C-alpha positions in Angstrom: 66.5 28.6 -18.3 63.0 30.1 -17.0 60.9 32.3 -19.9 61.0 35.7 -18.2 65.3 34.9 -18.6 64.4 33.5 -22.3 62.4 37.3 -22.6 65.3 39.1 -20.9 66.9 37.7 -23.5 65.3 39.0 -26.3 65.4 42.8 -25.8 67.6 44.8 -27.0 70.1 46.8 -24.3 67.8 49.8 -25.0 64.6 48.1 -23.9 66.5 46.3 -21.0 67.5 49.8 -19.8 63.7 50.9 -20.2 63.1 48.1 -18.2 64.9 48.4 -15.1 64.3 51.5 -15.2 60.8 51.6 -15.0 60.8 48.6 -12.4 62.9 51.1 -10.1 60.3 53.8 -11.0 57.6 51.8 -9.4 59.5 50.4 -6.6 59.9 54.0 -5.7 56.6 55.3 -6.0 55.5 52.8 -4.4 57.6 53.1 -0.9 57.2 56.9 -1.2 53.4 56.7 -1.5 53.7 54.2 2.0 56.3 57.1 3.2 54.3 59.5 2.7 52.0 57.5 4.4 53.5 56.9 7.6 54.8 60.3 8.5 50.9 61.9 7.8 50.1 59.7 10.7 53.2 60.5 12.4 54.8 57.1 12.4 58.3 58.0 11.5 60.0 54.3 12.0 57.8 53.4 9.2 58.8 56.6 7.3 62.3 55.8 7.8 61.8 52.3 6.5 59.9 53.0 3.1 62.5 56.1 2.4 65.3 53.7 3.2 63.6 51.0 0.9 63.9 54.1 -1.6 67.3 54.9 -1.7 68.3 51.1 -2.1 66.3 51.0 -5.6 69.9 53.5 -6.1 72.1 50.8 -5.6 72.4 49.1 -9.0 75.0 49.3 -11.2 72.4 48.1 -13.9 71.7 50.9 -14.8 72.9 53.3 -17.9 73.7 57.0 -15.9 71.3 58.8 -17.6 68.0 56.4 -16.5 70.0 56.1 -13.1 70.6 60.0 -12.7 66.7 59.7 -13.4 65.9 57.5 -10.6 68.3 59.3 -8.2 66.2 62.8 -9.1 63.1 60.6 -8.4 64.4 59.7 -5.1 65.3 62.6 -4.0 62.1 64.5 -4.8 60.3 62.4 -3.3 62.4 62.2 0.2 62.2 66.1 0.5 58.4 64.8 2.1 60.9 63.0 4.5 62.9 66.2 5.4 59.5 68.4 5.5 58.2 66.1 8.4 61.3 67.1 10.0 61.4 70.8 9.7 57.9 71.2 10.6 58.1 68.4 14.0 61.3 71.2 14.8 58.2 73.4 14.0 55.5 72.7 16.1 58.5 72.1 19.5 59.7 68.6 19.0 63.8 69.2 20.1 66.1 67.7 17.6 68.2 65.9 19.6 64.9 63.1 20.0 64.9 63.0 16.1 68.2 62.7 16.2 68.0 59.7 18.9 65.3 58.2 16.1 67.2 58.3 12.9 70.2 56.5 14.2 68.6 53.6 12.9 68.3 54.8 9.5 71.8 55.3 8.5 71.5 55.6 4.8 68.8 57.9 5.3 70.8 60.6 7.3 73.3 61.8 5.2 71.4 62.2 2.0 69.0 64.8 3.6 
């Protein structure tokens, strides 16, 4: 048994929940930063990749409903930056058909916008 799993075994369920939540929030924070940087550099492909990575953090059954909701709200708040990017691109005259074609390879993002 590894020392990591031994340490996890000694945590109470509440402490384990807190650890899982903090780990998820750290990943979301990092991926959100990278997504915003990519979008600031007009790199939509990487922005979508990082947005997708954030959404993947929601694919867990480990968190309690309360903690999952907290993580969900954090991800939803960060995804607003991607939504705003699309809106700004449209205002600049970029055709929605172009944006639509670009996001087809990021299937788990579009339904969440």
